[in-house]
PDBQT receptor file of N, H, CA, C and O in Angstrom, charges set to zero:
ATOM      1  N   MET A   1      26.750 106.650 -94.359  1.00  0.00    +0.000 N 
ATOM      2  CA  MET A   1      27.203 105.825 -93.252  1.00  0.00    +0.000 C 
ATOM      3  C   MET A   1      26.839 106.542 -91.954  1.00  0.00    +0.000 C 
ATOM      4  O   MET A   1      27.284 107.662 -91.705  1.00  0.00    +0.000 OA
ATOM      5  N   THR A   2      26.050 105.899 -91.157  1.00  0.00    +0.000 N 
ATOM      6  H   THR A   2      25.689 104.989 -91.360  1.00  0.00    +0.000 HD
ATOM      7  CA  THR A   2      25.611 106.521 -89.914  1.00  0.00    +0.000 C 
ATOM      8  C   THR A   2      26.243 105.814 -88.728  1.00  0.00    +0.000 C 
ATOM      9  O   THR A   2      26.466 104.604 -88.754  1.00  0.00    +0.000 OA
ATOM     10  N   TYR A   3      26.523 106.569 -87.716  1.00  0.00    +0.000 N 
ATOM     11  H   TYR A   3      26.342 107.553 -87.696  1.00  0.00    +0.000 HD
ATOM     12  CA  TYR A   3      27.070 106.015 -86.481  1.00  0.00    +0.000 C 
ATOM     13  C   TYR A   3      25.992 106.035 -85.414  1.00  0.00    +0.000 C 
ATOM     14  O   TYR A   3      25.252 107.008 -85.273  1.00  0.00    +0.000 OA
ATOM     15  N   ARG A   4      25.916 104.949 -84.669  1.00  0.00    +0.000 N 
ATOM     16  H   ARG A   4      26.517 104.158 -84.784  1.00  0.00    +0.000 HD
ATOM     17  CA  ARG A   4      25.016 104.946 -83.519  1.00  0.00    +0.000 C 
ATOM     18  C   ARG A   4      25.783 105.535 -82.337  1.00  0.00    +0.000 C 
ATOM     19  O   ARG A   4      26.763 104.960 -81.864  1.00  0.00    +0.000 OA
ATOM     20  N   LEU A   5      25.328 106.661 -81.885  1.00  0.00    +0.000 N 
ATOM     21  H   LEU A   5      24.532 107.129 -82.269  1.00  0.00    +0.000 HD
ATOM     22  CA  LEU A   5      26.034 107.353 -80.814  1.00  0.00    +0.000 C 
ATOM     23  C   LEU A   5      25.255 107.227 -79.512  1.00  0.00    +0.000 C 
ATOM     24  O   LEU A   5      24.033 107.370 -79.480  1.00  0.00    +0.000 OA
ATOM     25  N   ARG A   6      25.982 106.961 -78.459  1.00  0.00    +0.000 N 
ATOM     26  H   ARG A   6      26.975 106.845 -78.486  1.00  0.00    +0.000 HD
ATOM     27  CA  ARG A   6      25.375 106.867 -77.140  1.00  0.00    +0.000 C 
ATOM     28  C   ARG A   6      25.645 108.172 -76.409  1.00  0.00    +0.000 C 
ATOM     29  O   ARG A   6      26.793 108.605 -76.313  1.00  0.00    +0.000 OA
ATOM     30  N   GLY A   7      24.603 108.796 -75.898  1.00  0.00    +0.000 N 
ATOM     31  H   GLY A   7      23.670 108.444 -75.976  1.00  0.00    +0.000 HD
ATOM     32  CA  GLY A   7      24.784 110.060 -75.204  1.00  0.00    +0.000 C 
ATOM     33  C   GLY A   7      25.430 109.839 -73.844  1.00  0.00    +0.000 C 
ATOM     34  O   GLY A   7      24.763 109.430 -72.894  1.00  0.00    +0.000 OA
ATOM     35  N   ASP A   8      26.717 110.108 -73.753  1.00  0.00    +0.000 N 
ATOM     36  H   ASP A   8      27.259 110.441 -74.525  1.00  0.00    +0.000 HD
ATOM     37  CA  ASP A   8      27.426 109.924 -72.489  1.00  0.00    +0.000 C 
ATOM     38  C   ASP A   8      27.901 111.267 -71.939  1.00  0.00    +0.000 C 
ATOM     39  O   ASP A   8      28.796 111.320 -71.096  1.00  0.00    +0.000 OA
ATOM     40  N   GLY A   9      27.297 112.343 -72.420  1.00  0.00    +0.000 N 
ATOM     41  H   GLY A   9      26.569 112.300 -73.105  1.00  0.00    +0.000 HD
ATOM     42  CA  GLY A   9      27.723 113.653 -71.950  1.00  0.00    +0.000 C 
ATOM     43  C   GLY A   9      28.906 114.193 -72.713  1.00  0.00    +0.000 C 
ATOM     44  O   GLY A   9      29.264 115.362 -72.576  1.00  0.00    +0.000 OA
ATOM     45  N   GLY A  10      29.526 113.327 -73.532  1.00  0.00    +0.000 N 
ATOM     46  H   GLY A  10      29.236 112.376 -73.643  1.00  0.00    +0.000 HD
ATOM     47  CA  GLY A  10      30.661 113.787 -74.322  1.00  0.00    +0.000 C 
ATOM     48  C   GLY A  10      30.195 114.594 -75.512  1.00  0.00    +0.000 C 
ATOM     49  O   GLY A  10      29.004 114.663 -75.813  1.00  0.00    +0.000 OA
ATOM     50  N   ARG A  11      31.143 115.196 -76.175  1.00  0.00    +0.000 N 
ATOM     51  H   ARG A  11      32.111 115.140 -75.931  1.00  0.00    +0.000 HD
ATOM     52  CA  ARG A  11      30.800 116.055 -77.296  1.00  0.00    +0.000 C 
ATOM     53  C   ARG A  11      30.360 115.242 -78.508  1.00  0.00    +0.000 C 
ATOM     54  O   ARG A  11      29.455 115.648 -79.237  1.00  0.00    +0.000 OA
ATOM     55  N   PHE A  12      31.000 114.096 -78.723  1.00  0.00    +0.000 N 
ATOM     56  H   PHE A  12      31.735 113.766 -78.130  1.00  0.00    +0.000 HD
ATOM     57  CA  PHE A  12      30.689 113.297 -79.902  1.00  0.00    +0.000 C 
ATOM     58  C   PHE A  12      29.952 112.013 -79.565  1.00  0.00    +0.000 C 
ATOM     59  O   PHE A  12      29.556 111.276 -80.469  1.00  0.00    +0.000 OA
ATOM     60  N   GLY A  13      29.761 111.731 -78.287  1.00  0.00    +0.000 N 
ATOM     61  H   GLY A  13      30.082 112.330 -77.553  1.00  0.00    +0.000 HD
ATOM     62  CA  GLY A  13      29.149 110.465 -77.930  1.00  0.00    +0.000 C 
ATOM     63  C   GLY A  13      30.151 109.330 -78.054  1.00  0.00    +0.000 C 
ATOM     64  O   GLY A  13      31.361 109.554 -78.068  1.00  0.00    +0.000 OA
ATOM     65  N   ARG A  14      29.647 108.130 -78.142  1.00  0.00    +0.000 N 
ATOM     66  H   ARG A  14      28.663 107.948 -78.131  1.00  0.00    +0.000 HD
ATOM     67  CA  ARG A  14      30.527 106.967 -78.142  1.00  0.00    +0.000 C 
ATOM     68  C   ARG A  14      30.050 105.995 -79.208  1.00  0.00    +0.000 C 
ATOM     69  O   ARG A  14      28.852 105.750 -79.345  1.00  0.00    +0.000 OA
ATOM     70  N   LEU A  15      30.994 105.442 -79.963  1.00  0.00    +0.000 N 
ATOM     71  H   LEU A  15      31.968 105.641 -79.851  1.00  0.00    +0.000 HD
ATOM     72  CA  LEU A  15      30.632 104.443 -80.963  1.00  0.00    +0.000 C 
ATOM     73  C   LEU A  15      30.248 103.152 -80.253  1.00  0.00    +0.000 C 
ATOM     74  O   LEU A  15      30.977 102.656 -79.394  1.00  0.00    +0.000 OA
ATOM     75  N   VAL A  16      29.107 102.626 -80.623  1.00  0.00    +0.000 N 
ATOM     76  H   VAL A  16      28.514 103.029 -81.321  1.00  0.00    +0.000 HD
ATOM     77  CA  VAL A  16      28.589 101.455 -79.929  1.00  0.00    +0.000 C 
ATOM     78  C   VAL A  16      29.094 100.171 -80.577  1.00  0.00    +0.000 C 
ATOM     79  O   VAL A  16      29.509  99.243 -79.883  1.00  0.00    +0.000 OA
ATOM     80  N   TYR A  17      29.058 100.119 -81.885  1.00  0.00    +0.000 N 
ATOM     81  H   TYR A  17      28.721 100.873 -82.448  1.00  0.00    +0.000 HD
ATOM     82  CA  TYR A  17      29.368  98.874 -82.581  1.00  0.00    +0.000 C 
ATOM     83  C   TYR A  17      30.757  98.917 -83.195  1.00  0.00    +0.000 C 
ATOM     84  O   TYR A  17      31.101  99.865 -83.901  1.00  0.00    +0.000 OA
ATOM     85  N   ALA A  18      31.551  97.895 -82.928  1.00  0.00    +0.000 N 
ATOM     86  H   ALA A  18      31.272  97.125 -82.355  1.00  0.00    +0.000 HD
ATOM     87  CA  ALA A  18      32.919  97.848 -83.437  1.00  0.00    +0.000 C 
ATOM     88  C   ALA A  18      32.946  97.612 -84.938  1.00  0.00    +0.000 C 
ATOM     89  O   ALA A  18      33.931  97.952 -85.594  1.00  0.00    +0.000 OA
ATOM     90  N   ASN A  19      31.870  97.029 -85.505  1.00  0.00    +0.000 N 
ATOM     91  H   ASN A  19      31.070  96.753 -84.972  1.00  0.00    +0.000 HD
ATOM     92  CA  ASN A  19      31.908  96.756 -86.938  1.00  0.00    +0.000 C 
ATOM     93  C   ASN A  19      31.892  98.044 -87.742  1.00  0.00    +0.000 C 
ATOM     94  O   ASN A  19      32.364  98.058 -88.879  1.00  0.00    +0.000 OA
ATOM     95  N   GLU A  20      31.365  99.124 -87.186  1.00  0.00    +0.000 N 
ATOM     96  H   GLU A  20      30.982  99.113 -86.262  1.00  0.00    +0.000 HD
ATOM     97  CA  GLU A  20      31.408 100.394 -87.898  1.00  0.00    +0.000 C 
ATOM     98  C   GLU A  20      32.825 100.949 -87.940  1.00  0.00    +0.000 C 
ATOM     99  O   GLU A  20      33.227 101.570 -88.924  1.00  0.00    +0.000 OA
ATOM    100  N   ILE A  21      33.580 100.724 -86.866  1.00  0.00    +0.000 N 
ATOM    101  H   ILE A  21      33.253 100.220 -86.067  1.00  0.00    +0.000 HD
ATOM    102  CA  ILE A  21      34.987 101.140 -86.869  1.00  0.00    +0.000 C 
ATOM    103  C   ILE A  21      35.756 100.322 -87.895  1.00  0.00    +0.000 C 
ATOM    104  O   ILE A  21      36.575 100.862 -88.639  1.00  0.00    +0.000 OA
ATOM    105  N   ALA A  22      35.493  99.019 -87.935  1.00  0.00    +0.000 N 
ATOM    106  H   ALA A  22      34.828  98.581 -87.330  1.00  0.00    +0.000 HD
ATOM    107  CA  ALA A  22      36.174  98.164 -88.903  1.00  0.00    +0.000 C 
ATOM    108  C   ALA A  22      35.781  98.542 -90.322  1.00  0.00    +0.000 C 
ATOM    109  O   ALA A  22      36.609  98.490 -91.232  1.00  0.00    +0.000 OA
ATOM    110  N   CYS A  23      34.528  98.921 -90.515  1.00  0.00    +0.000 N 
ATOM    111  H   CYS A  23      33.856  98.963 -89.776  1.00  0.00    +0.000 HD
ATOM    112  CA  CYS A  23      34.059  99.326 -91.839  1.00  0.00    +0.000 C 
ATOM    113  C   CYS A  23      34.774 100.597 -92.275  1.00  0.00    +0.000 C 
ATOM    114  O   CYS A  23      35.231 100.699 -93.413  1.00  0.00    +0.000 OA
ATOM    115  N   LEU A  24      34.870 101.563 -91.371  1.00  0.00    +0.000 N 
ATOM    116  H   LEU A  24      34.498 101.480 -90.446  1.00  0.00    +0.000 HD
ATOM    117  CA  LEU A  24      35.562 102.805 -91.684  1.00  0.00    +0.000 C 
ATOM    118  C   LEU A  24      37.033 102.539 -91.993  1.00  0.00    +0.000 C 
ATOM    119  O   LEU A  24      37.603 103.141 -92.904  1.00  0.00    +0.000 OA
ATOM    120  N   PHE A  25      37.647 101.626 -91.222  1.00  0.00    +0.000 N 
ATOM    121  H   PHE A  25      37.184 101.137 -90.483  1.00  0.00    +0.000 HD
ATOM    122  CA  PHE A  25      39.038 101.243 -91.433  1.00  0.00    +0.000 C 
ATOM    123  C   PHE A  25      39.211 100.653 -92.833  1.00  0.00    +0.000 C 
ATOM    124  O   PHE A  25      40.177 100.959 -93.533  1.00  0.00    +0.000 OA
ATOM    125  N   CYS A  26      38.254  99.795 -93.234  1.00  0.00    +0.000 N 
ATOM    126  H   CYS A  26      37.469  99.546 -92.665  1.00  0.00    +0.000 HD
ATOM    127  CA  CYS A  26      38.291  99.187 -94.565  1.00  0.00    +0.000 C 
ATOM    128  C   CYS A  26      38.221 100.251 -95.653  1.00  0.00    +0.000 C 
ATOM    129  O   CYS A  26      38.959 100.187 -96.636  1.00  0.00    +0.000 OA
ATOM    130  N   ILE A  27      37.345 101.217 -95.479  1.00  0.00    +0.000 N 
ATOM    131  H   ILE A  27      36.746 101.268 -94.681  1.00  0.00    +0.000 HD
ATOM    132  CA  ILE A  27      37.174 102.257 -96.494  1.00  0.00    +0.000 C 
ATOM    133  C   ILE A  27      38.441 103.093 -96.623  1.00  0.00    +0.000 C 
ATOM    134  O   ILE A  27      38.845 103.437 -97.734  1.00  0.00    +0.000 OA
ATOM    135  N   VAL A  28      39.076 103.425 -95.490  1.00  0.00    +0.000 N 
ATOM    136  H   VAL A  28      38.749 103.145 -94.587  1.00  0.00    +0.000 HD
ATOM    137  CA  VAL A  28      40.298 104.237 -95.530  1.00  0.00    +0.000 C 
ATOM    138  C   VAL A  28      41.403 103.488 -96.269  1.00  0.00    +0.000 C 
ATOM    139  O   VAL A  28      42.089 104.062 -97.115  1.00  0.00    +0.000 OA
ATOM    140  N   ILE A  29      41.575 102.194 -95.945  1.00  0.00    +0.000 N 
ATOM    141  H   ILE A  29      41.018 101.728 -95.258  1.00  0.00    +0.000 HD
ATOM    142  CA  ILE A  29      42.606 101.409 -96.611  1.00  0.00    +0.000 C 
ATOM    143  C   ILE A  29      42.309 101.295 -98.102  1.00  0.00    +0.000 C 
ATOM    144  O   ILE A  29      43.209 101.395 -98.936  1.00  0.00    +0.000 OA
ATOM    145  N   TYR A  30      41.025 101.084 -98.425  1.00  0.00    +0.000 N 
ATOM    146  H   TYR A  30      40.295 101.003 -97.747  1.00  0.00    +0.000 HD
ATOM    147  CA  TYR A  30      40.657 100.932 -99.834  1.00  0.00    +0.000 C 
ATOM    148  C   TYR A  30      40.926 102.209-100.626  1.00  0.00    +0.000 C 
ATOM    149  O   TYR A  30      41.420 102.146-101.752  1.00  0.00    +0.000 OA
ATOM    150  N   VAL A  31      40.604 103.368-100.045  1.00  0.00    +0.000 N 
ATOM    151  H   VAL A  31      40.203 103.419 -99.131  1.00  0.00    +0.000 HD
ATOM    152  CA  VAL A  31      40.828 104.635-100.747  1.00  0.00    +0.000 C 
ATOM    153  C   VAL A  31      42.320 104.873-100.940  1.00  0.00    +0.000 C 
ATOM    154  O   VAL A  31      42.744 105.314-102.007  1.00  0.00    +0.000 OA
ATOM    155  N   GLN A  32      43.114 104.586 -99.918  1.00  0.00    +0.000 N 
ATOM    156  H   GLN A  32      42.768 104.228 -99.051  1.00  0.00    +0.000 HD
ATOM    157  CA  GLN A  32      44.557 104.751-100.058  1.00  0.00    +0.000 C 
ATOM    158  C   GLN A  32      45.112 103.801-101.109  1.00  0.00    +0.000 C 
ATOM    159  O   GLN A  32      46.033 104.147-101.849  1.00  0.00    +0.000 OA
ATOM    160  N   PHE A  33      44.543 102.598-101.169  1.00  0.00    +0.000 N 
ATOM    161  H   PHE A  33      43.795 102.317-100.568  1.00  0.00    +0.000 HD
ATOM    162  CA  PHE A  33      44.988 101.623-102.158  1.00  0.00    +0.000 C 
ATOM    163  C   PHE A  33      44.653 102.098-103.564  1.00  0.00    +0.000 C 
ATOM    164  O   PHE A  33      45.434 101.899-104.495  1.00  0.00    +0.000 OA
ATOM    165  N   LEU A  34      43.494 102.724-103.717  1.00  0.00    +0.000 N 
ATOM    166  H   LEU A  34      42.859 102.885-102.961  1.00  0.00    +0.000 HD
ATOM    167  CA  LEU A  34      43.111 103.225-105.048  1.00  0.00    +0.000 C 
ATOM    168  C   LEU A  34      44.060 104.317-105.521  1.00  0.00    +0.000 C 
ATOM    169  O   LEU A  34      44.389 104.386-106.705  1.00  0.00    +0.000 OA
ATOM    170  N   PHE A  35      44.501 105.171-104.601  1.00  0.00    +0.000 N 
ATOM    171  H   PHE A  35      44.234 105.115-103.639  1.00  0.00    +0.000 HD
ATOM    172  CA  PHE A  35      45.388 106.257-105.007  1.00  0.00    +0.000 C 
ATOM    173  C   PHE A  35      46.739 105.729-105.466  1.00  0.00    +0.000 C 
ATOM    174  O   PHE A  35      47.448 106.410-106.206  1.00  0.00    +0.000 OA
ATOM    175  N   THR A  36      47.107 104.518-105.034  1.00  0.00    +0.000 N 
ATOM    176  H   THR A  36      46.531 103.964-104.432  1.00  0.00    +0.000 HD
ATOM    177  CA  THR A  36      48.373 103.958-105.491  1.00  0.00    +0.000 C 
ATOM    178  C   THR A  36      48.203 103.237-106.819  1.00  0.00    +0.000 C 
ATOM    179  O   THR A  36      49.187 102.801-107.416  1.00  0.00    +0.000 OA
ATOM    180  N   LEU A  37      46.963 103.106-107.290  1.00  0.00    +0.000 N 
ATOM    181  H   LEU A  37      46.163 103.460-106.805  1.00  0.00    +0.000 HD
ATOM    182  CA  LEU A  37      46.707 102.375-108.536  1.00  0.00    +0.000 C 
ATOM    183  C   LEU A  37      46.054 103.272-109.572  1.00  0.00    +0.000 C 
ATOM    184  O   LEU A  37      45.118 102.858-110.257  1.00  0.00    +0.000 OA
ATOM    185  N   GLU A  38      46.543 104.495-109.689  1.00  0.00    +0.000 N 
ATOM    186  H   GLU A  38      47.303 104.831-109.132  1.00  0.00    +0.000 HD
ATOM    187  CA  GLU A  38      45.903 105.422-110.621  1.00  0.00    +0.000 C 
ATOM    188  C   GLU A  38      46.095 104.980-112.063  1.00  0.00    +0.000 C 
ATOM    189  O   GLU A  38      45.314 105.358-112.935  1.00  0.00    +0.000 OA
ATOM    190  N   GLU A  39      47.129 104.183-112.324  1.00  0.00    +0.000 N 
ATOM    191  H   GLU A  39      47.764 103.876-111.615  1.00  0.00    +0.000 HD
ATOM    192  CA  GLU A  39      47.345 103.725-113.692  1.00  0.00    +0.000 C 
ATOM    193  C   GLU A  39      46.605 102.429-113.977  1.00  0.00    +0.000 C 
ATOM    194  O   GLU A  39      46.631 101.930-115.102  1.00  0.00    +0.000 OA
ATOM    195  N   ALA A  40      45.948 101.885-112.964  1.00  0.00    +0.000 N 
ATOM    196  H   ALA A  40      45.928 102.291-112.050  1.00  0.00    +0.000 HD
ATOM    197  CA  ALA A  40      45.202 100.639-113.160  1.00  0.00    +0.000 C 
ATOM    198  C   ALA A  40      43.923 100.902-113.945  1.00  0.00    +0.000 C 
ATOM    199  O   ALA A  40      43.415 102.023-113.988  1.00  0.00    +0.000 OA
ATOM    200  N   GLY A  41      43.424  99.850-114.555  1.00  0.00    +0.000 N 
ATOM    201  H   GLY A  41      43.837  98.940-114.520  1.00  0.00    +0.000 HD
ATOM    202  CA  GLY A  41      42.236  99.977-115.381  1.00  0.00    +0.000 C 
ATOM    203  C   GLY A  41      40.970 100.110-114.554  1.00  0.00    +0.000 C 
ATOM    204  O   GLY A  41      40.954  99.812-113.359  1.00  0.00    +0.000 OA
ATOM    205  N   VAL A  42      39.925 100.556-115.200  1.00  0.00    +0.000 N 
ATOM    206  H   VAL A  42      39.937 100.798-116.170  1.00  0.00    +0.000 HD
ATOM    207  CA  VAL A  42      38.647 100.754-114.525  1.00  0.00    +0.000 C 
ATOM    208  C   VAL A  42      38.058  99.425-114.077  1.00  0.00    +0.000 C 
ATOM    209  O   VAL A  42      37.455  99.340-113.008  1.00  0.00    +0.000 OA
ATOM    210  N   VAL A  43      38.231  98.384-114.894  1.00  0.00    +0.000 N 
ATOM    211  H   VAL A  43      38.721  98.453-115.763  1.00  0.00    +0.000 HD
ATOM    212  CA  VAL A  43      37.668  97.080-114.558  1.00  0.00    +0.000 C 
ATOM    213  C   VAL A  43      38.296  96.546-113.274  1.00  0.00    +0.000 C 
ATOM    214  O   VAL A  43      37.602  95.983-112.427  1.00  0.00    +0.000 OA
ATOM    215  N   PHE A  44      39.604  96.723-113.130  1.00  0.00    +0.000 N 
ATOM    216  H   PHE A  44      40.168  97.181-113.818  1.00  0.00    +0.000 HD
ATOM    217  CA  PHE A  44      40.280  96.263-111.919  1.00  0.00    +0.000 C 
ATOM    218  C   PHE A  44      39.768  97.012-110.701  1.00  0.00    +0.000 C 
ATOM    219  O   PHE A  44      39.597  96.422-109.634  1.00  0.00    +0.000 OA
ATOM    220  N   ARG A  45      39.523  98.308-110.851  1.00  0.00    +0.000 N 
ATOM    221  H   ARG A  45      39.663  98.788-111.717  1.00  0.00    +0.000 HD
ATOM    222  CA  ARG A  45      38.989  99.084-109.734  1.00  0.00    +0.000 C 
ATOM    223  C   ARG A  45      37.601  98.604-109.347  1.00  0.00    +0.000 C 
ATOM    224  O   ARG A  45      37.269  98.545-108.163  1.00  0.00    +0.000 OA
ATOM    225  N   LEU A  46      36.787  98.259-110.341  1.00  0.00    +0.000 N 
ATOM    226  H   LEU A  46      37.056  98.307-111.303  1.00  0.00    +0.000 HD
ATOM    227  CA  LEU A  46      35.449  97.763-110.039  1.00  0.00    +0.000 C 
ATOM    228  C   LEU A  46      35.521  96.436-109.303  1.00  0.00    +0.000 C 
ATOM    229  O   LEU A  46      34.745  96.189-108.380  1.00  0.00    +0.000 OA
ATOM    230  N   TYR A  47      36.456  95.580-109.712  1.00  0.00    +0.000 N 
ATOM    231  H   TYR A  47      37.086  95.780-110.462  1.00  0.00    +0.000 HD
ATOM    232  CA  TYR A  47      36.618  94.318-108.998  1.00  0.00    +0.000 C 
ATOM    233  C   TYR A  47      37.055  94.549-107.560  1.00  0.00    +0.000 C 
ATOM    234  O   TYR A  47      36.586  93.869-106.648  1.00  0.00    +0.000 OA
ATOM    235  N   MET A  48      37.951  95.506-107.355  1.00  0.00    +0.000 N 
ATOM    236  H   MET A  48      38.332  96.059-108.096  1.00  0.00    +0.000 HD
ATOM    237  CA  MET A  48      38.404  95.794-105.992  1.00  0.00    +0.000 C 
ATOM    238  C   MET A  48      37.269  96.385-105.157  1.00  0.00    +0.000 C 
ATOM    239  O   MET A  48      37.167  96.103-103.963  1.00  0.00    +0.000 OA
ATOM    240  N   LEU A  49      36.423  97.200-105.774  1.00  0.00    +0.000 N 
ATOM    241  H   LEU A  49      36.506  97.429-106.744  1.00  0.00    +0.000 HD
ATOM    242  CA  LEU A  49      35.286  97.762-105.056  1.00  0.00    +0.000 C 
ATOM    243  C   LEU A  49      34.316  96.661-104.641  1.00  0.00    +0.000 C 
ATOM    244  O   LEU A  49      33.798  96.669-103.524  1.00  0.00    +0.000 OA
ATOM    245  N   LEU A  50      34.076  95.717-105.543  1.00  0.00    +0.000 N 
ATOM    246  H   LEU A  50      34.497  95.710-106.450  1.00  0.00    +0.000 HD
ATOM    247  CA  LEU A  50      33.194  94.597-105.223  1.00  0.00    +0.000 C 
ATOM    248  C   LEU A  50      33.791  93.763-104.099  1.00  0.00    +0.000 C 
ATOM    249  O   LEU A  50      33.074  93.330-103.197  1.00  0.00    +0.000 OA
ATOM    250  N   PHE A  51      35.102  93.534-104.148  1.00  0.00    +0.000 N 
ATOM    251  H   PHE A  51      35.685  93.886-104.882  1.00  0.00    +0.000 HD
ATOM    252  CA  PHE A  51      35.764  92.755-103.109  1.00  0.00    +0.000 C 
ATOM    253  C   PHE A  51      35.663  93.452-101.756  1.00  0.00    +0.000 C 
ATOM    254  O   PHE A  51      35.387  92.812-100.742  1.00  0.00    +0.000 OA
ATOM    255  N   ALA A  52      35.889  94.769-101.744  1.00  0.00    +0.000 N 
ATOM    256  H   ALA A  52      36.113  95.289-102.568  1.00  0.00    +0.000 HD
ATOM    257  CA  ALA A  52      35.800  95.511-100.484  1.00  0.00    +0.000 C 
ATOM    258  C   ALA A  52      34.382  95.469 -99.935  1.00  0.00    +0.000 C 
ATOM    259  O   ALA A  52      34.181  95.369 -98.724  1.00  0.00    +0.000 OA
ATOM    260  N   PHE A  53      33.386  95.548-100.840  1.00  0.00    +0.000 N 
ATOM    261  H   PHE A  53      33.550  95.629-101.823  1.00  0.00    +0.000 HD
ATOM    262  CA  PHE A  53      31.996  95.485-100.394  1.00  0.00    +0.000 C 
ATOM    263  C   PHE A  53      31.690  94.133 -99.768  1.00  0.00    +0.000 C 
ATOM    264  O   PHE A  53      31.020  94.060 -98.737  1.00  0.00    +0.000 OA
ATOM    265  N   LEU A  54      32.177  93.064-100.386  1.00  0.00    +0.000 N 
ATOM    266  H   LEU A  54      32.721  93.124-101.223  1.00  0.00    +0.000 HD
ATOM    267  CA  LEU A  54      31.931  91.728 -99.846  1.00  0.00    +0.000 C 
ATOM    268  C   LEU A  54      32.610  91.543 -98.495  1.00  0.00    +0.000 C 
ATOM    269  O   LEU A  54      32.052  90.914 -97.596  1.00  0.00    +0.000 OA
ATOM    270  N   VAL A  55      33.813  92.090 -98.352  1.00  0.00    +0.000 N 
ATOM    271  H   VAL A  55      34.267  92.601 -99.082  1.00  0.00    +0.000 HD
ATOM    272  CA  VAL A  55      34.513  91.986 -97.068  1.00  0.00    +0.000 C 
ATOM    273  C   VAL A  55      33.729  92.725 -95.981  1.00  0.00    +0.000 C 
ATOM    274  O   VAL A  55      33.583  92.224 -94.866  1.00  0.00    +0.000 OA
ATOM    275  N   MET A  56      33.226  93.920 -96.313  1.00  0.00    +0.000 N 
ATOM    276  H   MET A  56      33.345  94.327 -97.218  1.00  0.00    +0.000 HD
ATOM    277  CA  MET A  56      32.479  94.683 -95.320  1.00  0.00    +0.000 C 
ATOM    278  C   MET A  56      31.173  93.982 -94.965  1.00  0.00    +0.000 C 
ATOM    279  O   MET A  56      30.737  94.037 -93.815  1.00  0.00    +0.000 OA
ATOM    280  N   GLU A  57      30.543  93.323 -95.939  1.00  0.00    +0.000 N 
ATOM    281  H   GLU A  57      30.897  93.278 -96.873  1.00  0.00    +0.000 HD
ATOM    282  CA  GLU A  57      29.316  92.589 -95.646  1.00  0.00    +0.000 C 
ATOM    283  C   GLU A  57      29.606  91.412 -94.722  1.00  0.00    +0.000 C 
ATOM    284  O   GLU A  57      28.791  91.088 -93.859  1.00  0.00    +0.000 OA
ATOM    285  N   GLN A  58      30.750  90.774 -94.892  1.00  0.00    +0.000 N 
ATOM    286  H   GLN A  58      31.413  91.037 -95.594  1.00  0.00    +0.000 HD
ATOM    287  CA  GLN A  58      31.109  89.660 -94.017  1.00  0.00    +0.000 C 
ATOM    288  C   GLN A  58      31.357  90.135 -92.587  1.00  0.00    +0.000 C 
ATOM    289  O   GLN A  58      31.129  89.396 -91.629  1.00  0.00    +0.000 OA
ATOM    290  N   MET A  59      31.826  91.379 -92.453  1.00  0.00    +0.000 N 
ATOM    291  H   MET A  59      32.011  91.979 -93.231  1.00  0.00    +0.000 HD
ATOM    292  CA  MET A  59      32.102  91.909 -91.120  1.00  0.00    +0.000 C 
ATOM    293  C   MET A  59      30.868  92.545 -90.489  1.00  0.00    +0.000 C 
ATOM    294  O   MET A  59      30.948  93.080 -89.383  1.00  0.00    +0.000 OA
ATOM    295  N   GLY A  60      29.752  92.496 -91.163  1.00  0.00    +0.000 N 
ATOM    296  H   GLY A  60      29.687  92.062 -92.062  1.00  0.00    +0.000 HD
ATOM    297  CA  GLY A  60      28.541  93.065 -90.603  1.00  0.00    +0.000 C 
ATOM    298  C   GLY A  60      28.041  94.271 -91.365  1.00  0.00    +0.000 C 
ATOM    299  O   GLY A  60      26.943  94.763 -91.104  1.00  0.00    +0.000 OA
ATOM    300  N   GLY A  61      28.827  94.744 -92.294  1.00  0.00    +0.000 N 
ATOM    301  H   GLY A  61      29.718  94.344 -92.506  1.00  0.00    +0.000 HD
ATOM    302  CA  GLY A  61      28.374  95.838 -93.143  1.00  0.00    +0.000 C 
ATOM    303  C   GLY A  61      28.407  97.188 -92.454  1.00  0.00    +0.000 C 
ATOM    304  O   GLY A  61      28.632  97.292 -91.248  1.00  0.00    +0.000 OA
ATOM    305  N   CYS A  62      28.179  98.205 -93.244  1.00  0.00    +0.000 N 
ATOM    306  H   CYS A  62      27.996  98.120 -94.223  1.00  0.00    +0.000 HD
ATOM    307  CA  CYS A  62      28.084  99.566 -92.722  1.00  0.00    +0.000 C 
ATOM    308  C   CYS A  62      26.628  99.831 -92.395  1.00  0.00    +0.000 C 
ATOM    309  O   CYS A  62      25.800  99.964 -93.295  1.00  0.00    +0.000 OA
ATOM    310  N   THR A  63      26.321  99.908 -91.147  1.00  0.00    +0.000 N 
ATOM    311  H   THR A  63      26.994  99.801 -90.415  1.00  0.00    +0.000 HD
ATOM    312  CA  THR A  63      24.926 100.108 -90.768  1.00  0.00    +0.000 C 
ATOM    313  C   THR A  63      24.742 101.498 -90.185  1.00  0.00    +0.000 C 
ATOM    314  O   THR A  63      23.631 101.865 -89.802  1.00  0.00    +0.000 OA
TER     315      THR A  63
């Protein structure tokens, strides 16, 4: 996952596209959700991964 950074003299630059922030937000929520479902089956996790991927694609994807 790459961030497009604008050189504004800051140390880290500035995030240009909001969809990357939303994508990162999605990934954080998804990982936290997985940790609460450690007893869930592998198939259910794969379905949730596919669902998260589709949601991120609808929001513009991780570019």
